[in-house]
SERO-4910 file (N, C-alpha, C, O; in steps of 0.05 Angstrom, whole numbers):
BEGIN
 pado doro    nc1    nc2    nc3   cac1   cac2   cac3    cc1    cc2    cc3    oc1    oc2    oc3
  Unk    A     95   2665    637    124   2684    626    118   2697    601    115   2721    594
  Unk    A    119   2672    589    117   2675    550     93   2702    553     94   2726    551
  Unk    A     72   2681    558     54   2699    546     47   2733    554     39   2751    540
  Unk    A     55   2730    587     68   2759    585     87   2780    565     81   2804    560
  Unk    A    115   2761    556    130   2770    541    108   2782    505    104   2805    496
  Unk    A     97   2749    493     78   2763    489     47   2790    488     33   2796    469
  Unk    A     45   2797    510     26   2813    518     49   2848    509     46   2867    494
  Unk    A     65   2842    526     85   2874    539    100   2865    511    118   2849    512
  Unk    A     90   2878    486    102   2871    464    129   2905    471    149   2892    465
  Unk    A    133   2917    474    158   2942    467    175   2949    486    164   2946    508
  Unk    A    189   2955    488    212   2953    487    233   2934    491    251   2937    508
  Unk    A    230   2910    473    242   2882    478    267   2894    463    269   2915    450
  Unk    A    287   2869    470    324   2864    445    310   2848    440    292   2864    431
  Unk    A    297   2821    436    297   2801    420    276   2811    403    262   2827    415
  Unk    A    267   2808    373    243   2818    363    225   2789    346    226   2782    323
  Unk    A    211   2779    368    195   2751    358    174   2774    356    172   2796    366
  Unk    A    158   2760    338    121   2774    336     99   2776    356     84   2757    361
  Unk    A     98   2801    369     84   2797    387     53   2815    374     50   2823    351
  Unk    A     36   2818    396      8   2833    384      3   2845    405      4   2836    428
  Unk    A     -6   2877    396    -23   2898    422    -51   2889    419    -59   2890    396
  Unk    A    -67   2880    438    -86   2874    431    -92   2893    456   -112   2885    468
  Unk    A    -82   2911    466    -94   2936    483   -126   2949    480   -129   2960    458
  Unk    A   -138   2949    489   -159   2964    487   -164   2993    501   -159   2999    524
  Unk    A   -177   3011    481   -178   3039    497   -207   3041    502   -228   3031    494
  Unk    A   -197   3067    530   -224   3072    535   -248   3079    519   -272   3077    524
  Unk    A   -234   3087    496   -256   3093    477   -261   3069    455   -285   3068    451
  Unk    A   -251   3056    444   -265   3032    446   -268   3010    458   -270   2987    448
  Unk    A   -269   3020    489   -296   2996    493   -327   3017    505   -346   3007    518
  Unk    A   -325   3035    501   -350   3052    491   -359   3052    473   -383   3057    473
  Unk    A   -341   3046    442   -356   3047    427   -353   3011    431   -368   2992    434
  Unk    A   -348   3011    431   -367   2973    437   -384   2958    449   -398   2938    445
  Unk    A   -380   2972    462   -415   2974    473   -429   2986    476   -448   2984    492
  Unk    A   -423   3005    458   -455   3021    452   -463   3010    432   -487   3013    428
  Unk    A   -446   2989    408   -444   2971    381   -467   2960    401   -488   2971    405
  Unk    A   -459   2941    409   -467   2912    430   -499   2924    443   -517   2907    443
  Unk    A   -504   2946    450   -531   2950    462   -551   2950    429   -574   2942    425
  Unk    A   -530   2961    407   -559   2962    375   -551   2934    359   -553   2932    335
  Unk    A   -539   2909    378   -543   2887    360   -569   2873    352   -579   2877    330
  Unk    A   -582   2857    371   -605   2861    362   -617   2872    339   -630   2859    323
  Unk    A   -612   2898    337   -626   2915    313   -614   2912    291   -627   2913    270
  Unk    A   -586   2908    292   -562   2901    282   -573   2875    259   -578   2878    235
  Unk    A   -573   2850    275   -578   2831    265   -610   2826    261   -619   2803    263
  Unk    A   -619   2838    259   -648   2833    250   -653   2844    220   -660   2829    202
  Unk    A   -646   2877    216   -635   2883    198   -632   2868    176   -647   2866    156
  Unk    A   -602   2853    184   -591   2834    166   -617   2813    160   -612   2805    137
  Unk    A   -642   2799    168   -646   2792    164   -668   2794    150   -680   2775    141
  Unk    A   -674   2816    148   -685   2825    133   -684   2833    105   -696   2834     84
  Unk    A   -665   2835    116   -649   2834     74   -647   2814     68   -661   2807     49
  Unk    A   -629   2790     82   -637   2763     70   -660   2754     62   -660   2743     40
  Unk    A   -680   2756     74   -712   2738     59   -715   2761     42   -733   2757     26
  Unk    A   -705   2782     39   -708   2796      5   -696   2788    -11   -705   2786    -34
  Unk    A   -676   2781     -6   -648   2767    -19   -668   2746    -25   -676   2748    -48
  Unk    A   -685   2718     -8   -688   2701    -18   -719   2701    -24   -734   2683    -18
  Unk    A   -724   2719    -34   -750   2721    -56   -747   2724    -74   -754   2706    -90
  Unk    A   -735   2745    -84   -725   2764    -90   -697   2740   -114   -695   2740   -139
  Unk    A   -685   2728    -99   -663   2707   -123   -666   2685   -124   -650   2671   -137
  Unk    A   -696   2668   -107   -711   2653   -118   -704   2631   -141   -696   2608   -141
  Unk    A   -711   2653   -162   -723   2639   -195   -684   2646   -208   -683   2653   -231
  Unk    A   -661   2643   -196   -634   2661   -203   -630   2625   -213   -644   2606   -207
  Unk    A   -604   2628   -231   -588   2609   -231   -557   2603   -209   -534   2607   -218
  Unk    A   -561   2594   -186   -542   2600   -169   -557   2592   -150   -581   2596   -147
  Unk    A   -539   2575   -130   -556   2555   -102   -546   2571    -81   -522   2573    -73
  Unk    A   -574   2585    -72   -573   2603    -46   -562   2591    -15   -558   2567    -10
  Unk    A   -558   2608     -2   -546   2591     42   -580   2571     36   -602   2572     23
  Unk    A   -570   2560     51   -570   2534     64   -594   2548     87   -583   2562    104
  Unk    A   -624   2547     88   -643   2555    119   -644   2531    128   -652   2513    114
  Unk    A   -635   2529    152   -632   2511    175   -669   2525    195   -671   2549    200
  Unk    A   -692   2504    202   -721   2509    207   -712   2516    233   -730   2530    244
  Unk    A   -694   2513    248   -692   2510    284   -673   2523    283   -660   2524    304
  Unk    A   -662   2540    255   -634   2557    263   -645   2582    257   -661   2590    240
  Unk    A   -619   2602    291   -633   2632    272   -610   2643    267   -591   2650    280
  Unk    A   -617   2643    235   -582   2660    219   -587   2681    235   -608   2687    246
  Unk    A   -557   2697    236   -547   2728    234   -545   2736    205   -543   2761    203
  Unk    A   -545   2729    194   -528   2736    169   -512   2746    159   -513   2757    137
  Unk    A   -492   2744    176   -477   2754    168   -456   2765    154   -440   2783    156
  Unk    A   -467   2734    126   -454   2742    105   -485   2725     96   -502   2714    109
  Unk    A   -479   2731     58   -500   2720     50   -487   2716     23   -485   2732      5
  Unk    A   -476   2685     26   -463   2667     15   -476   2651    -16   -492   2632    -18
  Unk    A   -468   2662    -30   -483   2641    -64   -464   2615    -74   -441   2615    -64
  Unk    A   -467   2600    -87   -453   2575    -96   -458   2587   -132   -481   2585   -142
  Unk    A   -440   2595   -145   -447   2590   -174   -443   2566   -177   -440   2548   -161
  Unk    A   -443   2564   -217   -444   2531   -226   -416   2529   -242   -404   2509   -250
  Unk    A   -408   2566   -246   -371   2566   -264   -357   2588   -230   -361   2592   -206
  Unk    A   -344   2593   -247   -329   2605   -223   -331   2636   -226   -335   2652   -244
  Unk    A   -326   2636   -194   -333   2649   -187   -317   2681   -203   -329   2696   -218
  Unk    A   -300   2683   -198   -284   2709   -221   -302   2719   -232   -316   2738   -227
  Unk    A   -303   2701   -255   -328   2709   -273   -348   2733   -261   -346   2757   -267
  Unk    A   -361   2726   -249   -376   2741   -233   -367   2751   -225   -379   2773   -224
  Unk    A   -345   2752   -213   -342   2781   -188   -333   2809   -199   -338   2830   -188
  Unk    A   -312   2802   -237   -304   2818   -248   -338   2840   -254   -343   2865   -253
  Unk    A   -351   2822   -258   -381   2834   -277   -393   2852   -248   -398   2876   -253
  Unk    A   -398   2843   -223   -402   2861   -207   -383   2869   -208   -372   2848   -214
  Unk    A   -366   2884   -207   -334   2900   -217   -358   2921   -215   -368   2933   -197
  Unk    A   -361   2919   -243   -358   2923   -276   -383   2947   -265   -378   2970   -271
  Unk    A   -409   2943   -249   -443   2953   -250   -437   2960   -220   -455   2968   -204
  Unk    A   -414   2958   -214   -409   2982   -177   -415   2973   -160   -415   2986   -139
  Unk    A   -426   2940   -162   -434   2921   -144   -405   2909   -127   -394   2889   -135
  Unk    A   -396   2921   -108   -376   2901    -99   -388   2879    -78   -402   2884    -58
  Unk    A   -381   2861    -83   -384   2830    -74   -360   2815    -76   -341   2825    -88
  Unk    A   -356   2787    -64   -336   2794    -48   -336   2752    -46   -355   2736    -45
  Unk    A   -302   2747    -46   -307   2712    -40   -303   2716    -15   -291   2735     -6
  Unk    A   -312   2697     -2   -332   2693     24   -295   2683     46   -291   2685     70
  Unk    A   -282   2676     32   -247   2669     43   -235   2675     27   -236   2668      3
  Unk    A   -207   2702     49   -196   2705     21   -180   2675     11   -192   2665     -8
  Unk    A   -163   2664     17   -150   2640     14   -144   2625     21   -121   2629     30
  Unk    A   -154   2593     23   -163   2570     41   -138   2568     47   -117   2574     36
  Unk    A   -144   2556     72   -115   2563    104    -99   2534     89    -76   2531     99
  Unk    A   -106   2515     70    -82   2500     67    -64   2507     40    -41   2499     35
  Unk    A    -82   2527     20    -59   2540      1    -33   2548     11    -10   2546      1
  Unk    A    -46   2563     41    -12   2581     48      1   2554     59     25   2554     59
  Unk    A    -13   2527     68     17   2532     80     15   2489     58     11   2466     67
  Unk    A     19   2500     32      7   2478     12     15   2466     19     38   2460     20
  Unk    A    -12   2452     31    -24   2427     36    -31   2404     10    -32   2417    -11
  Unk    A    -34   2385      7    -47   2375    -21    -78   2364    -12    -85   2357     10
  Unk    A    -89   2363    -29   -125   2365    -33   -134   2367    -22   -119   2355     -6
  Unk    A   -156   2374     -6   -179   2388    -10   -205   2397    -21   -222   2413    -15
  Unk    A   -200   2374    -47   -218   2396    -71   -252   2404    -59   -264   2424    -68
  Unk    A   -262   2393    -44   -286   2398    -33   -282   2429    -21   -303   2438    -12
  Unk    A   -261   2446    -19   -258   2477     -1   -238   2489    -24   -222   2507    -19
  Unk    A   -239   2478    -44   -226   2489    -66   -238   2495    -87   -230   2513   -102
  Unk    A   -265   2475    -92   -284   2480   -105   -309   2499    -94   -325   2506   -111
  Unk    A   -313   2507    -70   -330   2521    -50   -314   2550    -73   -321   2563    -92
  Unk    A   -286   2546    -53   -275   2569    -62   -273   2582    -78   -270   2606    -75
  Unk    A   -274   2561   -116   -273   2572   -132   -305   2580   -134   -305   2599   -149
  Unk    A   -323   2576   -129   -350   2573   -142   -367   2591   -110   -388   2580   -104
  Unk    A   -359   2615    -91   -373   2621    -77   -374   2642    -86   -358   2651   -102
  Unk    A   -397   2656    -76   -394   2697    -72   -403   2709    -49   -425   2700    -45
  Unk    A   -397   2723    -35   -409   2732    -20   -418   2759    -29   -403   2776    -39
  Unk    A   -449   2761    -25   -471   2785    -33   -468   2811    -18   -464   2808      6
  Unk    A   -469   2833    -25   -470   2861      5   -504   2851     20   -526   2846     11
  Unk    A   -494   2852     42   -510   2855     69   -498   2863     93   -480   2853    107
  Unk    A   -513   2888     95   -503   2901    133   -515   2918    133   -517   2934    115
  Unk    A   -531   2917    163   -549   2928    159   -545   2967    159   -561   2980    172
  Unk    A   -525   2978    146   -528   3012    147   -549   3007    113   -569   3020    107
  Unk    A   -537   2987     96   -559   2985     63   -577   3006     54   -580   3022     73
  Unk    A   -586   3010     41   -602   3028     33   -611   3024     26   -597   3010     10
  Unk    A   -647   3022     15   -661   3024     -5   -654   3016    -34   -657   2998    -50
  Unk    A   -643   3038    -32   -634   3035    -66   -622   3026    -58   -634   3004    -53
  Unk    A   -591   3025    -49   -574   3004    -49   -581   2977    -56   -573   2963    -75
  Unk    A   -603   2969    -31   -615   2933    -39   -612   2942    -75   -593   2937    -89
  Unk    A   -639   2958    -86   -654   2953   -111   -635   2948   -122   -638   2926   -133
  Unk    A   -621   2955   -125   -589   2956   -146   -574   2930   -134   -572   2912   -150
  Unk    A   -566   2926   -115   -560   2899   -116   -576   2872   -125   -567   2854   -140
  Unk    A   -605   2872   -109   -627   2854   -133   -622   2854   -162   -619   2836   -179
  Unk    A   -622   2876   -164   -618   2889   -204   -599   2876   -216   -602   2858   -232
  Unk    A   -578   2884   -207   -547   2875   -216   -552   2843   -215   -548   2830   -235
  Unk    A   -556   2835   -200   -551   2794   -194   -570   2787   -210   -564   2769   -226
  Unk    A   -600   2797   -212   -616   2781   -234   -607   2789   -260   -615   2779   -281
  Unk    A   -591   2806   -259   -576   2808   -293   -560   2805   -294   -550   2805   -317
  Unk    A   -546   2800   -275   -508   2789   -280   -533   2747   -291   -540   2740   -314
  Unk    A   -539   2733   -266   -557   2713   -253   -579   2719   -282   -600   2706   -285
***
């Protein structure tokens, strides 16, 4: 009953947080069509990541760990800097390369929980470099050039 109450969010007299997770037929069709391209998307991500590994091997930051027996899909390409990421993010922004932090703000900060020094260090020193299947070759070249210039 409580699940149904949360699912059926409309026309209620009491105001509690409810979500609309209903999917339209069009959204389902789009999802299915994208699913058929999933392997192609993953392969493209792996190609770009391989290029980044090659191009960035002498840069002054830590590259993502690659485990030999794992097939990474490279949802993100996260590097660890020696200094605070915020300084680098501003430089990327000035060069019109939109890098981001891998996580907006760690959960423990929202919950006001003390500790978690490794989480904070990772958050302060990591940057996600653009990596998505629709990146064009000229965009990849620009990203590589800007990363090398900054680091």
